C-alpha positions in Angstrom: 103.6 -38.0 -76.5 103.1 -41.9 -75.9 105.2 -43.7 -73.6 105.6 -47.5 -73.9 107.2 -49.0 -70.7 107.7 -52.7 -71.2 108.2 -53.2 -67.5 104.5 -52.7 -66.9 103.6 -55.8 -68.5 106.0 -58.7 -67.9 107.5 -60.6 -71.0 110.6 -61.9 -72.3 112.0 -58.4 -72.1 111.7 -58.9 -68.2 114.0 -62.0 -68.4 116.6 -60.2 -70.6 116.5 -57.2 -68.5 117.3 -59.2 -65.5 120.4 -60.7 -67.1 121.6 -57.4 -68.4 121.4 -55.8 -64.8 122.7 -58.9 -63.0 126.5 -58.6 -61.9 126.8 -62.3 -62.1 125.9 -62.6 -65.8 127.5 -59.2 -66.9 130.9 -60.7 -67.2 129.7 -62.6 -70.3 130.1 -59.7 -72.8 128.6 -61.8 -75.6 125.5 -62.6 -73.7 125.3 -58.9 -72.7 125.3 -57.8 -76.4 122.9 -60.6 -77.5 120.4 -59.5 -74.7 120.6 -55.8 -75.9 120.0 -57.2 -79.4 117.1 -59.3 -78.4 115.4 -56.3 -76.6 115.9 -54.3 -79.9 114.0 -57.1 -81.8 111.1 -57.2 -79.5 110.8 -53.4 -79.6 111.1 -53.4 -83.4 108.3 -55.9 -83.7 106.1 -53.7 -81.4 106.8 -50.5 -83.4 106.2 -52.3 -86.6 102.5 -52.7 -85.3 101.9 -49.0 -85.0 103.0 -48.3 -88.8 101.1 -47.8 -92.0 100.8 -50.6 -94.4 100.3 -51.0 -98.1 98.4 -53.8 -99.9 100.5 -55.4 -102.5 99.8 -58.5 -104.7 102.4 -61.3 -104.6 102.7 -64.1 -107.1 103.0 -67.5 -105.5 103.6 -70.8 -107.3 99.7 -71.4 -107.6 98.1 -68.1 -107.6 98.3 -64.4 -106.2 98.1 -63.3 -102.5 97.2 -59.9 -101.2 99.9 -59.1 -98.7 100.5 -56.1 -96.3 104.1 -54.5 -96.5 105.2 -51.4 -94.4 104.3 -48.4 -96.1 106.9 -46.0 -94.4 110.5 -45.5 -95.1 112.3 -46.4 -91.9 115.6 -45.0 -90.8 117.3 -46.7 -87.9 119.6 -44.2 -85.9 122.0 -45.2 -82.9 124.5 -43.6 -80.8 128.0 -45.0 -80.6 129.2 -47.4 -79.0 126.8 -49.0 -76.6 123.9 -48.5 -79.1 125.5 -51.0 -81.7 124.0 -54.2 -80.5 120.7 -52.6 -79.7 120.6 -51.2 -83.2 121.4 -54.5 -84.6 118.3 -55.9 -83.1 116.1 -53.3 -84.9 118.1 -54.0 -88.1 117.3 -57.8 -87.8 113.5 -56.9 -88.2 113.7 -53.7 -90.3 116.2 -55.5 -92.7 115.2 -52.8 -95.6 115.7 -49.7 -93.4 118.3 -47.1 -94.1 120.6 -46.3 -91.2 122.1 -43.3 -89.4 125.0 -43.2 -86.9 126.1 -40.4 -84.5 129.0 -40.4 -82.0 128.0 -38.6 -78.8 130.4 -38.5 -75.8 130.8 -36.9 -72.3 133.8 -34.7 -72.0 134.5 -34.1 -68.5 135.5 -30.7 -67.1 135.6 -32.0 -63.4 135.0 -35.3 -61.8 131.1 -34.9 -61.9 130.8 -32.0 -64.4 130.7 -32.7 -68.1 129.5 -31.5 -71.6 128.1 -33.9 -74.2 129.6 -33.4 -77.8 128.7 -34.8 -81.0 131.9 -35.7 -83.1 130.6 -37.9 -86.0 127.4 -38.0 -87.9 126.4 -40.2 -91.1 122.8 -40.3 -92.1 120.6 -40.4 -95.2 118.0 -37.7 -95.7 115.3 -37.9 -93.2 112.4 -35.7 -94.6 109.2 -37.4 -94.4 110.8 -40.6 -93.2 110.2 -42.6 -89.8 113.1 -42.4 -87.4 113.9 -44.7 -84.8 116.6 -43.3 -82.5 118.0 -46.2 -80.3 120.4 -45.8 -77.4 120.3 -48.4 -74.5 120.7 -45.9 -71.8 118.6 -42.8 -71.7 120.2 -41.2 -68.4 119.7 -37.3 -68.7 118.3 -37.3 -72.2 121.0 -34.9 -73.3 122.9 -37.2 -75.5 119.6 -38.1 -77.2 118.4 -34.7 -77.8 121.8 -33.6 -79.2 121.9 -36.6 -81.5 118.5 -35.8 -82.7 119.5 -32.1 -83.2 122.3 -33.3 -85.3 120.2 -35.6 -87.4 117.7 -32.7 -88.0 120.5 -31.2 -90.3 119.5 -34.2 -92.7 115.9 -33.2 -92.7 112.8 -33.3 -90.7 111.2 -36.9 -89.9 107.5 -37.5 -90.0 107.8 -39.5 -86.7 110.5 -40.2 -84.3 110.5 -43.4 -82.2 112.9 -42.9 -79.1 113.9 -46.4 -78.0 116.0 -47.3 -74.8 116.6 -50.2 -72.7 116.6 -48.5 -69.5 115.7 -44.7 -68.9 115.6 -42.5 -65.8 112.4 -40.6 -65.0 114.0 -37.4 -65.4 115.3 -38.3 -68.9 111.6 -39.3 -69.8 110.6 -35.9 -68.5 113.4 -34.2 -70.5 112.5 -35.9 -73.7 108.7 -34.8 -73.3 110.1 -31.2 -73.0 112.5 -31.3 -75.9 111.1 -33.5 -78.6 107.9 -32.6 -80.6 105.2 -34.2 -78.7 102.9 -34.9 -81.6 105.6 -36.7 -83.7 107.4 -38.6 -80.9 106.8 -42.0 -79.2 109.1 -43.3 -76.6 109.7 -47.2 -76.1 111.7 -48.2 -72.9 112.4 -51.5 -71.3 112.3 -50.0 -67.8 112.1 -46.7 -66.1 114.4 -46.3 -63.0 113.7 -43.5 -60.4 117.3 -42.1 -60.0 120.3 -40.8 -61.6 123.6 -40.4 -59.5 126.0 -37.5 -59.3 127.9 -39.0 -62.3 124.6 -39.1 -64.2 124.4 -42.9 -64.2 121.0 -44.6 -63.9 120.3 -46.1 -60.5 119.8 -49.1 -60.1 120.6 -49.2 -63.9 123.2 -51.8 -65.1 126.5 -49.9 -65.2 128.3 -48.7 -68.1 126.5 -50.4 -71.2 129.4 -49.5 -73.6 132.0 -51.2 -71.2 129.8 -54.3 -70.6 129.2 -54.9 -74.2 132.7 -54.1 -75.6 135.1 -53.9 -72.6 136.6 -51.2 -70.4 137.9 -48.1 -72.4 141.0 -46.2 -71.3 
């Protein structure tokens, strides 16, 4: 399984990441959403470089030109609600992609004890397609795995790209154990070393859903 960590090579992702983490910038929800979207766009471009392409002949006003177009059927999947602006970044570039949406949420039994539940799924058939499964925060990996399992009810993709803005090392290890190694590639803006007792990534950036859309009751 390939792991692509954008933090290992400084780029514009590093700038957007600094703003996402910064408590002095986080009060601007529009900027927070836009930075998630921007990182999604950059990851989309990098993922596109790994794909298969077909040659087509395009008619111009003067002649014909041989052009390369994506030869894979892409499905963009995301987990509500924090994943929506991140998903939009991918959709800005993969504008012909089909889309899948999953609702995964934590149901707390005690203050620091919870289970993850899948409540909603909308997806096209996935057989033989390329699935990009995007969620900004990959804390434990449980939500990502359960979302993937739910999507498998719609068929088996040929390849899975797991994309996150920040992941914990524990979650990366978990994905390696639970996703098919020969058909999965992981893309992450940064890998943080810890998760706390509430299963939040440390230093992380806080609750991405609340920062993007406001505090929930």
